[in-house]
Phi, psi and omega in degrees: 000155184299326185266006176297147178279146177290143181283136174243143182227155178295126185226141177285131174231169181237143177246121178225119181054045179062020176245132178268126177260122183256155177295140175299146185296327183244328186271129180282142179057037178229127182239145181228157179257168180306142180094358181303133177093342179243310184259337181198169180230028180289128177237141179227147176274167177300320179297319179296319180294315179297316178299326181279355177101016180290148177255143178277151178211173178234135176229156174264113183237164177294154180297153179275167177301140178081006176082002177285108179230128175081348183245092180264000000 
């Protein structure tokens, strides 16, 4: 139905220097920070973020394209 709420699922995100890196909407194992696509195009993998000292966290986000939700 038109008024149904969009599904949100528990998703792993990364915190680095007080910036939250979210999973890219379409690319698997790709994380971006706020402003992606307008102010910058920096993409980082989970391994790069962990190596840089990022901490993992969980947020409830909308499902990804193709139904992949929460499993990056």
